[in-house]
Structures are given as structure tokens and as C-alpha cells.
C-alpha positions as CSV (number, residue, x, y, z in Angstrom):
1,M,-33.3,-15.7,23.2
2,R,-31.7,-14.4,26.4
3,T,-29.8,-17.7,26.7
4,R,-28.4,-17.4,23.3
5,H,-27.2,-13.8,24.0
6,Y,-25.7,-14.9,27.2
7,L,-23.8,-17.7,25.5
8,L,-22.6,-15.4,22.8
9,T,-21.3,-12.9,25.4
10,L,-19.5,-15.8,27.2
11,L,-17.8,-16.9,23.9
12,L,-16.7,-13.3,23.1
13,T,-15.3,-12.8,26.6
14,A,-13.5,-16.1,26.4
15,G,-11.9,-15.1,23.1
16,L,-10.7,-11.8,24.4
17,F,-9.4,-13.4,27.5
18,A,-7.5,-16.0,25.5
19,Q,-6.0,-13.3,23.3
20,A,-4.8,-11.4,26.4
21,E,-3.4,-14.6,27.9
22,G,-1.6,-15.3,24.7
23,L,0.1,-11.9,24.8
24,D,1.0,-12.4,28.4
25,Q,2.9,-15.5,27.5
26,L,5.3,-13.5,25.5
27,N,8.0,-11.3,27.1
28,N,8.3,-7.8,25.8
29,K,11.5,-8.5,24.0
30,D,10.2,-11.5,22.0
31,A,6.9,-9.7,21.2
32,A,8.6,-6.5,19.9
33,S,11.3,-8.5,18.0
34,G,8.7,-10.8,16.4
35,L,6.6,-7.9,15.4
36,K,9.5,-5.9,13.9
37,E,10.5,-9.0,12.0
38,A,7.0,-9.3,10.6
39,L,6.8,-5.7,9.6
40,T,10.2,-5.8,7.9
41,Q,9.1,-8.9,6.0
42,A,5.8,-7.3,4.9
43,A,7.6,-4.1,3.8
44,S,10.3,-6.0,1.9
45,V,7.8,-8.2,0.1
46,A,5.6,-5.3,-0.9
47,V,8.4,-3.2,-2.2
48,G,10.0,-6.1,-3.9
49,Q,6.8,-7.0,-5.7
50,L,6.0,-3.5,-6.8
51,G,9.5,-2.3,-7.6
52,K,10.1,-4.8,-10.4
53,A,9.2,-4.5,-14.0
54,D,5.4,-4.6,-14.4
55,G,5.0,-4.5,-10.6
56,F,2.3,-1.9,-11.0
57,L,1.5,-2.2,-14.7
58,G,1.0,-6.0,-14.6
59,N,-1.0,-6.1,-11.3
60,S,-4.7,-5.1,-11.7
61,E,-5.0,-4.4,-8.0
62,V,-2.5,-1.5,-8.1
63,K,-2.2,-0.6,-11.7
64,I,-2.5,3.2,-12.1
65,P,-5.3,4.2,-14.5
66,L,-5.8,7.6,-16.1
67,P,-7.1,10.2,-13.7
68,D,-10.9,10.2,-13.4
69,G,-11.1,13.5,-15.3
70,L,-9.7,11.8,-18.4
71,R,-11.7,8.5,-18.4
72,K,-14.5,9.8,-20.6
73,A,-12.0,11.5,-22.9
74,E,-10.0,8.2,-23.1
75,K,-13.0,6.3,-24.4
76,L,-13.7,9.0,-27.0
77,L,-10.1,9.2,-28.2
78,R,-10.0,5.5,-28.6
79,T,-13.0,5.6,-30.9
80,L,-11.1,8.3,-32.8
81,G,-8.2,5.8,-33.3
82,Q,-5.9,7.5,-30.8
83,G,-5.8,4.6,-28.2
84,E,-2.0,4.3,-28.5
85,R,-1.6,7.7,-26.9
86,A,-3.7,6.7,-23.9
87,D,-1.8,3.4,-23.6
88,E,1.5,5.2,-23.6
89,L,0.4,7.5,-20.9
90,V,-0.8,4.6,-18.6
91,T,2.4,2.7,-19.2
92,S,4.6,5.7,-18.4
93,M,2.7,6.5,-15.2
94,N,3.1,2.9,-14.0
95,R,6.8,2.8,-14.9
96,A,7.3,5.9,-12.8
97,A,5.5,4.3,-9.9
98,E,7.7,1.1,-10.2
99,K,10.8,3.3,-10.0
100,A,9.6,5.5,-7.1
101,V,8.3,2.7,-4.8
102,Q,11.8,1.4,-4.3
103,E,12.6,4.4,-2.1
104,A,10.0,3.4,0.5
105,K,11.9,0.6,2.2
106,P,14.4,2.8,4.2
107,V,11.5,5.0,5.5
108,L,9.5,1.9,6.5
109,V,12.5,0.4,8.3
110,D,13.2,3.6,10.1
111,S,9.6,3.7,11.3
112,I,10.0,0.1,12.6
113,K,13.1,1.0,14.6
114,K,11.3,4.0,16.2
115,M,8.3,1.9,17.2
116,S,7.3,2.2,20.9
117,W,6.2,-0.8,23.0
118,Q,2.7,0.7,23.2
119,D,2.6,0.9,19.4
120,A,3.7,-2.8,19.3
121,K,1.1,-3.9,21.7
122,G,-1.6,-2.1,19.8
123,I,-0.6,-3.7,16.5
124,L,-0.3,-7.2,18.0
125,A,-3.8,-7.0,19.5
126,G,-5.3,-5.0,16.6
127,G,-7.1,-5.9,13.5
128,D,-5.8,-7.6,10.3
129,T,-4.3,-4.4,9.1
130,A,-3.2,-2.7,12.3
131,A,0.5,-2.7,11.3
132,T,-0.4,-1.3,7.8
133,D,-2.4,1.5,9.5
134,Y,0.6,2.2,11.7
135,F,2.8,2.5,8.6
136,R,0.3,4.7,6.9
137,R,0.1,7.0,9.9
138,T,3.9,7.3,10.5
139,T,5.4,7.1,7.0
140,S,3.0,8.6,4.4
141,E,4.4,12.1,4.5
142,A,8.0,11.0,4.4
143,I,7.5,8.4,1.6
144,S,5.5,10.9,-0.5
145,A,8.3,13.4,-0.2
146,R,10.7,10.7,-1.5
147,F,8.3,9.6,-4.3
148,K,7.5,13.0,-5.7
149,P,10.9,14.0,-7.1
150,I,11.4,10.5,-8.6
151,V,8.0,10.6,-10.2
152,E,8.6,14.1,-11.6
153,K,12.0,13.0,-13.0
154,A,10.6,9.8,-14.5
155,T,7.7,11.6,-16.1
156,A,10.0,14.2,-17.5
157,K,12.4,11.5,-18.8
158,V,9.8,9.7,-20.8
159,K,8.1,13.0,-21.7
160,L,5.0,12.0,-19.8
161,A,4.1,15.7,-19.2
162,E,4.3,16.3,-22.9
163,K,2.0,13.3,-23.6
164,Y,-0.3,14.3,-20.9
165,N,-0.6,17.9,-22.1
166,A,-1.3,16.8,-25.6
167,Y,-3.9,14.3,-24.5
168,A,-5.5,16.7,-22.0
169,G,-5.4,19.4,-24.6
170,Q,-7.5,17.3,-27.0
171,A,-9.9,16.4,-24.2
172,A,-10.2,20.1,-23.2
173,Q,-11.0,21.0,-26.8
174,L,-13.8,18.5,-26.7
175,G,-15.1,20.2,-23.5
176,L,-14.6,17.1,-21.4
177,I,-12.0,18.3,-18.9
178,K,-10.1,21.4,-17.7
179,R,-6.4,21.0,-18.0
180,E,-5.9,22.5,-14.5
181,D,-8.1,20.0,-12.9
182,A,-5.3,17.5,-12.3
183,N,-1.7,17.5,-11.3
184,L,-0.4,14.4,-12.8
185,D,2.7,14.1,-10.6
186,N,0.7,14.4,-7.4
187,Y,-1.8,11.8,-8.8
188,V,0.9,9.3,-9.6
189,T,2.6,9.8,-6.3
190,Q,-0.6,9.2,-4.3
191,R,-1.6,6.2,-6.3
192,T,1.9,4.7,-5.8
193,L,1.5,5.2,-2.1
194,D,-1.9,3.6,-2.1
195,G,-0.6,0.6,-4.0
196,L,2.3,0.2,-1.5
197,F,0.0,0.1,1.5
198,L,-2.4,-2.3,-0.2
199,M,0.4,-4.8,-0.8
200,I,1.7,-4.4,2.8
201,A,-1.8,-5.1,4.1
202,K,-2.0,-8.2,2.0
203,E,1.3,-9.5,3.4
204,E,0.3,-8.6,7.0
205,K,-3.0,-10.5,6.6
206,A,-1.1,-13.5,5.3
207,I,1.2,-13.6,8.3
208,R,-1.7,-13.3,10.7
209,A,-3.7,-15.9,9.0
210,D,-1.0,-18.5,8.8
211,P,1.7,-17.8,11.3
212,M,2.8,-21.5,11.4
213,G,3.5,-21.2,7.7
214,Q,6.1,-18.5,8.2
215,A,9.8,-19.4,8.1
216,S,10.9,-17.7,11.3
217,K,10.4,-19.5,14.6
218,L,10.0,-16.1,16.3
219,L,7.2,-15.1,14.0
220,R,5.4,-18.4,14.6
221,K,5.8,-17.9,18.4
222,V,4.5,-14.3,18.4
223,F,1.6,-14.6,16.0
224,G,0.8,-18.2,16.8
225,V,-0.5,-17.2,20.3
226,L,-2.9,-14.5,19.0
């Protein structure tokens, strides 16, 4: 048993050493440039996928459902033949998200430009979603501030608030929810943000898992040594 633990320790130490050696093979300029290119690619892909028609609505991973407080009411209203109202509400929320998410890219790019070398090193040596975590930490507030007015405008344009109030009003009459329990615009904004980071994380994992499959030589060089 001790021998097995000893061998495992040696293997883990060797793996960490190899990773450190790999990072040392890169100069700071290449490492930082490669990472920034990877982050820009991940951000562009995520925004591009989500910002198109059905980017949210047609993707079960990020599709925005009704708020939790309305789920039970939704089932009951469907049994009462009012499923179309619930469907309209879900569609409208997701269309608002698809419009708002397009505003994220300049904030993400600005965060990439401001990245320090210490940030870059932490991301390169970090876990599968270290870059996504960096984005979440440095951009969430600014992106939310950009999303919120667009969501509000989009929901107003399609009369989402009116639909929500009518739907929530019926649910409240049934004693299932309180109308003041949810702020729909805040809810859609947060779910849009969550969907964005989920897609960035997927792209980051793909780059880390298959650096040789990436188009850029610099990306292959940087991530290929990790």
C-alpha cells in the first residue's frame, strides 16, 4: 500500500513539474498573446452562438424558462387551455436575451486587454474554466449593466411586462405566487449572463482539450505545452 502511494505521489509530482517546464518554455509575450487570442476566440464564439435567432430559445442548455415561482402555475394554466400565454412569455424572454448578449463582446475584449501577467499565468496553469472564472469575476457587473436596459426595452417592446402581469395575476388569484416575488427584467438579465459564461466555458474546455485542432499556430504552441 505504501509503495502504491509513493508511486502515485511521484506521478503527480512529475505531472506538475512537466506543466511548470512547459510554461517555462514560453516567453511572456507568446504566453500572454496566445492566451488573449484564446480568450477572444472563446468570447466571440459564445456571443456569436447566443446572439443569433434561437441562440437561447433553441439551445436547451441556456434556454430561459419561466421563473421558479411560476412553474407550478404554468402547469395548471396549461391544463386550463392557456398554454399559449406561457409559450409567448418564454419566447419573449429568450428573444430579449438574444438581443442583449450581443453587448457583451466589447466588455469581454476590454477585460482581455487589461489582463495582467499574473492573471495570465493563473489562467494558463489553472483548471478547465480558469479563463471563464476570470471573465465572470472581472466583467459580470459591467455586462449586467449593459444587458439590463436592453432587456427592459425588449420586454417593453414585445409587451412582455404586460404578458407577465396578466400571467402572474392569474397565478396569484390561484394562490400560487405573489406578484412581487420576482423582478422579470432582473431574472432575464441574470439568466442571460449565466448562459454567456456557460458557452464561454464550453469553448475554453474545447481549446484546452484539443489545442492541436485550433487554427492558430500560437494557440497550439501555448496550450500544447500544458
